[in-house]
C-alpha positions, 0 to 999 in steps of 0.5 A, a space after each residue: 876883052 870883057 873889061 874893055 867891053 864893060 868900060 867903053 860899051 856897057 857899064 862905062 856909058 851907063 855910069 857917065 849918064 847916071 852920075 855925069 861926073 866932074 873930073 879934076 886932076 886926071 893928068 896926075 894919072 901916069 900914062 905908063 908904069 906902076 902906081 897906086 890910086 888910093 881913094 875914099 870909099 863911099 859907095 858900091 858904085 865907086 868900084 866901077 865909076 873910077 875905072 870908067 873915067 881912067 884911060 888905063 886899066 886899073 885893078 882893085 882889091 875887093 872883098 872876097 865876099 863878092 866872089 863867094 856867093 852861092 848858086 848861079 847868082 854867086 857864080 855870075 857875080 864872081 865872074 862879073 867882078 873878075 871881068 871888071 878887074 877886081 881881085 878877091 881879098 879875104 879880110 878875115 884872119 891874121 894873114 888877111 893883110 899880108 894876102 892883100 899886100 901880096 896881091 897888090 904887089 903882084 899887080 904893081 910888078 906888072 907895071 899896072 895901076 892898082 886901086 885901093 881903099 885904105 879905109 878897108 871898107 865903105 864909110 857907113 856915114 860919109 866920114 873919112 876914117 883912119 887908113 890901114 897901113 897896107 897901102 904904105 907897105 905896098 908903096 914902099 916895097 914896090 917903090 911906086 907913087 901914090 895918087 890920092 883920089 876923092 869921090 864926092 857925092 857918091 854917098 848921096 847917090 848910092 847910100 849903104 844898102 841902096 841897090 839902085 843908085 840915084 841919078 845924081 851928079 858926082 865929082 872925082 878929084 885926083 891929087 898930085 902923086 905922092 913920092 915916098 922914096 925918102 923912106 926907101 928900105 924902111 918898109 918894115 918900120 911900123 912908125 914909117 908905115 903909119 906916117 906914110 898912111 897918114 900922109 896919104 889919108 891927109 891928101 885924100 881929106 884935102 881933096 874930099 873935104 870930109 870930116 875925119 875920124 881917127 879910128 878904123 871904120 870897122 871898129 866904129 861900125 862894131 861899136 855902133 852895132 853894140 850900142 844899138 844892141 844894148 839899147 834894144 836889150 834895155 828897151 826889150 829886156 828878156 823875161 826870166 824863165 820860171 
């Protein structure tokens, strides 16, 4: 009930007012049955803006950190994300990917819509990064179509680190469903998972027009952080202890 209260009464109207989204391809979202909506991830607002314009309920896999904050504020934040249709997924450790797949398959088994960001994290610079193969594993194991989605303008509307979004018009584009039934029974083959994921990312790229980077976003972030730290060490070297 709280999900629909947010969608139609509280958060949905506010987001439509702030972003005045242009919607393209909404007819590609099936009226019933399980499907995956796979999109680029540019802004914190993406979690709520896409569900606000889709008629059906959609459940997203979200990082566990949104649900584990300390104190009253943390509990309220966790309750909000649960009510908004988000499922916590721990992104650390060897079992993180398998846990996300299990959670996603559980949603699809109920003939619901599953939302996922194959990049695994928000883009820190507006570019589109290499997708992780979990989306392909879920699509093949559940035998469901994948609808590519592109959020356009949300990076400028709410850049990383900015808590309050700018009042700025954005666009949301949905592409035709991608059918991977030709790979039935091949969901454990790494080459197939990579090919399916790359096809999904290429479809998102065609909708978004972003610059593509053939590396994982998390890896690029770590590399840039290390370069910044190295530059800081060169500029401010530690004095030897006497």
